[in-house]
N, CA, C and O atoms as a GROMACS GRO file, in nm:
protein
  332
    1MET      N    1   4.594  -0.295   0.715
    1MET     CA    2   4.555  -0.271   0.577
    1MET      C    3   4.447  -0.379   0.484
    1MET      O    4   4.344  -0.376   0.416
    2LYS      N    5   4.578  -0.499   0.547
    2LYS     CA    6   4.483  -0.621   0.447
    2LYS      C    7   4.363  -0.669   0.532
    2LYS      O    8   4.268  -0.724   0.475
    3LYS      N    9   4.363  -0.653   0.650
    3LYS     CA   10   4.253  -0.661   0.726
    3LYS      C   11   4.111  -0.599   0.704
    3LYS      O   12   4.005  -0.658   0.724
    4LEU      N   13   4.125  -0.477   0.661
    4LEU     CA   14   4.015  -0.371   0.617
    4LEU      C   15   3.970  -0.409   0.504
    4LEU      O   16   3.851  -0.392   0.478
    5LEU      N   17   4.083  -0.487   0.389
    5LEU     CA   18   4.038  -0.473   0.257
    5LEU      C   19   3.963  -0.649   0.273
    5LEU      O   20   3.851  -0.665   0.225
    6PHE      N   21   4.011  -0.731   0.320
    6PHE     CA   22   3.947  -0.855   0.360
    6PHE      C   23   3.786  -0.832   0.408
    6PHE      O   24   3.687  -0.876   0.349
    7MET      N   25   3.789  -0.764   0.510
    7MET     CA   26   3.632  -0.718   0.556
    7MET      C   27   3.590  -0.658   0.453
    7MET      O   28   3.474  -0.683   0.421
    8ALA      N   29   3.656  -0.579   0.384
    8ALA     CA   30   3.533  -0.501   0.292
    8ALA      C   31   3.476  -0.622   0.148
    8ALA      O   32   3.368  -0.619   0.088
    9GLY      N   33   3.585  -0.710   0.131
    9GLY     CA   34   3.547  -0.784   0.010
    9GLY      C   35   3.464  -0.893   0.095
    9GLY      O   36   3.394  -0.959   0.019
   10VAL      N   37   3.456  -0.918   0.183
   10VAL     CA   38   3.351  -1.027   0.285
   10VAL      C   39   3.216  -0.972   0.273
   10VAL      O   40   3.117  -1.036   0.236
   11ALA      N   41   3.219  -0.858   0.306
   11ALA     CA   42   3.087  -0.765   0.306
   11ALA      C   43   2.995  -0.759   0.190
   11ALA      O   44   2.874  -0.775   0.177
   12ILE      N   45   3.114  -0.723   0.091
   12ILE     CA   46   3.030  -0.732  -0.049
   12ILE      C   47   2.968  -0.849  -0.104
   12ILE      O   48   2.864  -0.843  -0.170
   13ILE      N   49   3.038  -0.969  -0.076
   13ILE     CA   50   3.061  -1.074  -0.130
   13ILE      C   51   2.888  -1.153  -0.052
   13ILE      O   52   2.798  -1.214  -0.110
   14ALA      N   53   2.900  -1.124   0.059
   14ALA     CA   54   2.787  -1.150   0.138
   14ALA      C   55   2.654  -1.076   0.174
   14ALA      O   56   2.558  -1.107   0.245
   15SER      N   57   2.686  -0.952   0.089
   15SER     CA   58   2.540  -0.886   0.080
   15SER      C   59   2.463  -0.943  -0.060
   15SER      O   60   2.511  -0.980  -0.167
   16SER      N   61   2.362  -0.936  -0.025
   16SER     CA   62   2.217  -0.956  -0.100
   16SER      C   63   2.117  -0.861  -0.096
   16SER      O   64   2.110  -0.766  -0.019
   17CYS      N   65   2.026  -0.897  -0.198
   17CYS     CA   66   1.898  -0.807  -0.194
   17CYS      C   67   1.779  -0.921  -0.240
   17CYS      O   68   1.803  -1.007  -0.325
   18THR      N   69   1.676  -0.911  -0.185
   18THR     CA   70   1.579  -0.962  -0.268
   18THR      C   71   1.473  -0.917  -0.272
   18THR      O   72   1.421  -0.892  -0.163
   19ILE      N   73   1.385  -0.884  -0.422
   19ILE     CA   74   1.254  -0.809  -0.460
   19ILE      C   75   1.174  -0.883  -0.497
   19ILE      O   76   1.194  -0.952  -0.597
   20SER      N   77   1.036  -0.890  -0.412
   20SER     CA   78   0.949  -0.955  -0.505
   20SER      C   79   0.826  -0.898  -0.520
   20SER      O   80   0.792  -0.801  -0.452
   21GLN      N   81   0.761  -0.945  -0.597
   21GLN     CA   82   0.630  -0.831  -0.621
   21GLN      C   83   0.527  -0.963  -0.682
   21GLN      O   84   0.563  -1.057  -0.753
   22SER      N   85   0.418  -0.941  -0.640
   22SER     CA   86   0.284  -1.031  -0.628
   22SER      C   87   0.175  -0.967  -0.741
   22SER      O   88   0.131  -0.855  -0.713
   23TYR      N   89   0.133  -1.022  -0.852
   23TYR     CA   90  -0.010  -0.932  -0.900
   23TYR      C   91  -0.110  -1.040  -0.907
   23TYR      O   92  -0.071  -1.156  -0.911
   24GLN      N   93  -0.249  -1.009  -0.910
   24GLN     CA   94  -0.367  -1.052  -0.926
   24GLN      C   95  -0.396  -1.002  -1.043
   24GLN      O   96  -0.439  -0.887  -1.050
   25LEU      N   97  -0.380  -1.067  -1.136
   25LEU     CA   98  -0.393  -1.017  -1.315
   25LEU      C   99  -0.540  -1.046  -1.345
   25LEU      O  100  -0.585  -0.938  -1.383
   26THR      N  101  -0.627  -1.127  -1.346
   26THR     CA  102  -0.716  -1.124  -1.435
   26THR      C  103  -0.851  -1.167  -1.342
   26THR      O  104  -0.954  -1.200  -1.401
   27GLY      N  105  -0.845  -1.165  -1.220
   27GLY     CA  106  -0.982  -1.193  -1.139
   27GLY      C  107  -0.990  -1.330  -1.127
   27GLY      O  108  -1.077  -1.373  -1.051
   28GLN      N  109  -0.917  -1.410  -1.187
   28GLN     CA  110  -0.951  -1.540  -1.194
   28GLN      C  111  -0.885  -1.610  -1.077
   28GLN      O  112  -0.781  -1.567  -1.028
   29PRO      N  113  -0.958  -1.738  -1.025
   29PRO     CA  114  -0.891  -1.806  -0.913
   29PRO      C  115  -0.776  -1.823  -0.917
   29PRO      O  116  -0.723  -1.802  -1.027
   30ILE      N  117  -0.692  -1.864  -0.807
   30ILE     CA  118  -0.530  -1.896  -0.821
   30ILE      C  119  -0.513  -2.019  -0.898
   30ILE      O  120  -0.427  -2.032  -0.984
   31GLY      N  121  -0.595  -2.105  -0.866
   31GLY     CA  122  -0.595  -2.260  -0.928
   31GLY      C  123  -0.481  -2.344  -0.850
   31GLY      O  124  -0.417  -2.302  -0.754
   32SER      N  125  -0.468  -2.484  -0.918
   32SER     CA  126  -0.358  -2.590  -0.884
   32SER      C  127  -0.267  -2.612  -0.924
   32SER      O  128  -0.192  -2.696  -0.875
   33LYS      N  129  -0.231  -2.513  -1.072
   33LYS     CA  130  -0.142  -2.521  -1.113
   33LYS      C  131  -0.040  -2.446  -1.096
   33LYS      O  132  -0.078  -2.329  -1.092
   34VAL      N  133   0.120  -2.460  -1.079
   34VAL     CA  134   0.199  -2.366  -1.067
   34VAL      C  135   0.304  -2.372  -1.160
   34VAL      O  136   0.376  -2.471  -1.145
   35GLY      N  137   0.334  -2.296  -1.251
   35GLY     CA  138   0.453  -2.289  -1.340
   35GLY      C  139   0.568  -2.214  -1.312
   35GLY      O  140   0.542  -2.116  -1.242
   36MET      N  141   0.687  -2.226  -1.341
   36MET     CA  142   0.823  -2.132  -1.306
   36MET      C  143   0.915  -2.107  -1.437
   36MET      O  144   0.954  -2.200  -1.509
   37ALA      N  145   0.940  -1.997  -1.455
   37ALA     CA  146   1.060  -1.939  -1.542
   37ALA      C  147   1.184  -1.900  -1.429
   37ALA      O  148   1.167  -1.831  -1.328
   38LYS      N  149   1.267  -1.940  -1.456
   38LYS     CA  150   1.420  -1.907  -1.374
   38LYS      C  151   1.522  -1.867  -1.465
   38LYS      O  152   1.532  -1.948  -1.557
   39SER      N  153   1.620  -1.746  -1.474
   39SER     CA  154   1.712  -1.695  -1.512
   39SER      C  155   1.819  -1.772  -1.524
   39SER      O  156   1.797  -1.872  -1.457
   40LYS      N  157   1.931  -1.780  -1.578
   40LYS     CA  158   2.034  -1.829  -1.587
   40LYS      C  159   2.155  -1.713  -1.576
   40LYS      O  160   2.138  -1.598  -1.616
   41ILE      N  161   2.268  -1.757  -1.522
   41ILE     CA  162   2.374  -1.668  -1.493
   41ILE      C  163   2.431  -1.661  -1.649
   41ILE      O  164   2.458  -1.555  -1.705
   42ILE      N  165   2.444  -1.794  -1.709
   42ILE     CA  166   2.498  -1.788  -1.878
   42ILE      C  167   2.406  -1.813  -1.936
   42ILE      O  168   2.319  -1.891  -1.897
   43GLY      N  169   2.405  -1.741  -2.061
   43GLY     CA  170   2.302  -1.779  -2.160
   43GLY      C  171   2.186  -1.689  -2.182
   43GLY      O  172   2.180  -1.585  -2.116
   44ASP      N  173   2.090  -1.721  -2.270
   44ASP     CA  174   1.949  -1.689  -2.253
   44ASP      C  175   1.868  -1.719  -2.156
   44ASP      O  176   1.852  -1.840  -2.137
   45SER      N  177   1.805  -1.639  -2.082
   45SER     CA  178   1.703  -1.641  -2.010
   45SER      C  179   1.552  -1.573  -2.033
   45SER      O  180   1.526  -1.456  -2.061
   46ASP      N  181   1.474  -1.667  -2.014
   46ASP     CA  182   1.312  -1.608  -2.064
   46ASP      C  183   1.254  -1.658  -1.950
   46ASP      O  184   1.223  -1.773  -1.919
   47THR      N  185   1.240  -1.509  -1.868
   47THR     CA  186   1.158  -1.505  -1.722
   47THR      C  187   1.041  -1.449  -1.770
   47THR      O  188   0.990  -1.383  -1.678
   48SER      N  189   0.966  -1.444  -1.882
   48SER     CA  190   0.825  -1.376  -1.915
   48SER      C  191   0.704  -1.480  -1.836
   48SER      O  192   0.715  -1.595  -1.793
   49VAL      N  193   0.600  -1.396  -1.837
   49VAL     CA  194   0.510  -1.459  -1.788
   49VAL      C  195   0.453  -1.561  -1.830
   49VAL      O  196   0.398  -1.642  -1.756
   50LYS      N  197   0.460  -1.576  -2.028
   50LYS     CA  198   0.424  -1.684  -2.082
   50LYS      C  199   0.503  -1.795  -2.107
   50LYS      O  200   0.463  -1.898  -2.162
   51ALA      N  201   0.656  -1.767  -2.052
   51ALA     CA  202   0.749  -1.908  -2.040
   51ALA      C  203   0.720  -1.955  -1.919
   51ALA      O  204   0.730  -2.077  -1.915
   52ALA      N  205   0.683  -1.899  -1.806
   52ALA     CA  206   0.628  -1.974  -1.685
   52ALA      C  207   0.500  -2.018  -1.725
   52ALA      O  208   0.475  -2.138  -1.708
   53ALA      N  209   0.436  -1.962  -1.762
   53ALA     CA  210   0.276  -2.027  -1.791
   53ALA      C  211   0.306  -2.155  -1.906
   53ALA      O  212   0.226  -2.248  -1.915
   54ASP      N  213   0.390  -2.149  -1.963
   54ASP     CA  214   0.391  -2.267  -2.062
   54ASP      C  215   0.459  -2.365  -2.012
   54ASP      O  216   0.428  -2.473  -2.062
   55ASN      N  217   0.560  -2.372  -1.915
   55ASN     CA  218   0.643  -2.453  -1.839
   55ASN      C  219   0.512  -2.506  -1.710
   55ASN      O  220   0.534  -2.618  -1.666
   56GLY      N  221   0.439  -2.466  -1.677
   56GLY     CA  222   0.337  -2.516  -1.604
   56GLY      C  223   0.228  -2.573  -1.653
   56GLY      O  224   0.154  -2.632  -1.574
   57LYS      N  225   0.190  -2.566  -1.814
   57LYS     CA  226   0.112  -2.580  -1.897
   57LYS      C  227  -0.022  -2.505  -1.829
   57LYS      O  228  -0.122  -2.568  -1.796
   58ILE      N  229  -0.008  -2.379  -1.815
   58ILE     CA  230  -0.150  -2.307  -1.782
   58ILE      C  231  -0.187  -2.215  -1.890
   58ILE      O  232  -0.116  -2.139  -1.956
   59THR      N  233  -0.341  -2.240  -1.895
   59THR     CA  234  -0.403  -2.167  -1.981
   59THR      C  235  -0.484  -2.068  -1.937
   59THR      O  236  -0.543  -1.998  -2.019
   60VAL      N  237  -0.497  -2.048  -1.798
   60VAL     CA  238  -0.586  -1.939  -1.759
   60VAL      C  239  -0.513  -1.893  -1.644
   60VAL      O  240  -0.512  -1.966  -1.545
   61ILE      N  241  -0.453  -1.782  -1.643
   61ILE     CA  242  -0.359  -1.712  -1.540
   61ILE      C  243  -0.447  -1.657  -1.400
   61ILE      O  244  -0.546  -1.587  -1.420
   62GLY      N  245  -0.415  -1.685  -1.289
   62GLY     CA  246  -0.482  -1.651  -1.160
   62GLY      C  247  -0.384  -1.520  -1.114
   62GLY      O  248  -0.416  -1.402  -1.107
   63ALA      N  249  -0.231  -1.595  -1.080
   63ALA     CA  250  -0.158  -1.503  -1.014
   63ALA      C  251  -0.023  -1.487  -1.097
   63ALA      O  252  -0.004  -1.560  -1.194
   64VAL      N  253   0.055  -1.407  -1.065
   64VAL     CA  254   0.181  -1.373  -1.086
   64VAL      C  255   0.285  -1.384  -0.989
   64VAL      O  256   0.229  -1.448  -0.900
   65GLU      N  257   0.367  -1.368  -0.962
   65GLU     CA  258   0.504  -1.365  -0.848
   65GLU      C  259   0.614  -1.347  -0.911
   65GLU      O  260   0.665  -1.452  -0.951
   66VAL      N  261   0.675  -1.247  -0.937
   66VAL     CA  262   0.819  -1.220  -0.973
   66VAL      C  263   0.949  -1.195  -0.863
   66VAL      O  264   0.949  -1.086  -0.805
   67THR      N  265   1.042  -1.276  -0.836
   67THR     CA  266   1.133  -1.236  -0.744
   67THR      C  267   1.265  -1.249  -0.811
   67THR      O  268   1.302  -1.329  -0.897
   68THR      N  269   1.337  -1.137  -0.742
   68THR     CA  270   1.443  -1.099  -0.809
   68THR      C  271   1.572  -1.107  -0.683
   68THR      O  272   1.569  -1.025  -0.592
   69LYS      N  273   1.668  -1.198  -0.689
   69LYS     CA  274   1.767  -1.201  -0.587
   69LYS      C  275   1.890  -1.153  -0.636
   69LYS      O  276   1.911  -1.195  -0.749
   70VAL      N  277   1.963  -1.093  -0.600
   70VAL     CA  278   2.099  -1.012  -0.624
   70VAL      C  279   2.185  -1.045  -0.562
   70VAL      O  280   2.182  -0.992  -0.450
   71PHE      N  281   2.294  -1.132  -0.583
   71PHE     CA  282   2.414  -1.178  -0.525
   71PHE      C  283   2.501  -1.211  -0.604
   71PHE      O  284   2.514  -1.318  -0.661
   72ILE      N  285   2.578  -1.099  -0.610
   72ILE     CA  286   2.697  -1.074  -0.742
   72ILE      C  287   2.603  -1.050  -0.885
   72ILE      O  288   2.601  -0.945  -0.949
   73PHE      N  289   2.539  -1.152  -0.912
   73PHE     CA  290   2.462  -1.170  -1.023
   73PHE      C  291   2.319  -1.158  -1.004
   73PHE      O  292   2.271  -1.228  -0.915
   74PRO      N  293   2.235  -1.077  -1.076
   74PRO     CA  294   2.089  -1.091  -1.044
   74PRO      C  295   2.010  -1.238  -1.145
   74PRO      O  296   2.023  -1.272  -1.262
   75ILE      N  297   1.937  -1.286  -1.041
   75ILE     CA  298   1.838  -1.405  -1.044
   75ILE      C  299   1.711  -1.382  -1.073
   75ILE      O  300   1.663  -1.324  -0.976
   76THR      N  301   1.642  -1.395  -1.144
   76THR     CA  302   1.489  -1.378  -1.147
   76THR      C  303   1.422  -1.500  -1.154
   76THR      O  304   1.470  -1.588  -1.225
   77LYS      N  305   1.296  -1.527  -1.079
   77LYS     CA  306   1.222  -1.616  -1.090
   77LYS      C  307   1.058  -1.578  -1.110
   77LYS      O  308   0.988  -1.502  -1.044
   78THR      N  309   1.026  -1.653  -1.219
   78THR     CA  310   0.853  -1.585  -1.220
   78THR      C  311   0.791  -1.703  -1.209
   78THR      O  312   0.828  -1.800  -1.276
   79LYS      N  313   0.680  -1.710  -1.116
   79LYS     CA  314   0.584  -1.795  -1.087
   79LYS      C  315   0.485  -1.778  -1.138
   79LYS      O  316   0.464  -1.658  -1.154
   80VAL      N  317   0.389  -1.855  -1.182
   80VAL     CA  318   0.247  -1.800  -1.261
   80VAL      C  319   0.152  -1.922  -1.195
   80VAL      O  320   0.176  -2.041  -1.219
   81TYR      N  321   0.062  -1.886  -1.125
   81TYR     CA  322  -0.064  -1.989  -1.060
   81TYR      C  323  -0.171  -1.957  -1.137
   81TYR      O  324  -0.214  -1.849  -1.177
   82GLY      N  325  -0.224  -2.119  -1.157
   82GLY     CA  326  -0.354  -2.076  -1.286
   82GLY      C  327  -0.410  -2.222  -1.280
   82GLY      O  328  -0.388  -2.308  -1.194
   83GLU      N  329  -0.498  -2.228  -1.406
   83GLU     CA  330  -0.568  -2.362  -1.416
   83GLU      C  331  -0.499  -2.370  -1.602
   83GLU      O  332  -0.524  -2.467  -1.673
   0.00000   0.00000   0.00000
């Protein structure tokens, strides 16, 4: 029974899921700048497109990529490409 519980615990901890979505928003060229906003496990997290664009000093957005990884806690990363 202990072995079964141990194996179930390992399976839960080792399992993860990744979801990624890309968006071509404006028809603008993708550009050479990349801005990123990443969530934190503890505290406030701003993973918005605006926060990622501000971090990369991007004024014209060409594409956006949002990735969410779930490994016990969900972690979201937003990347913005543009000029």
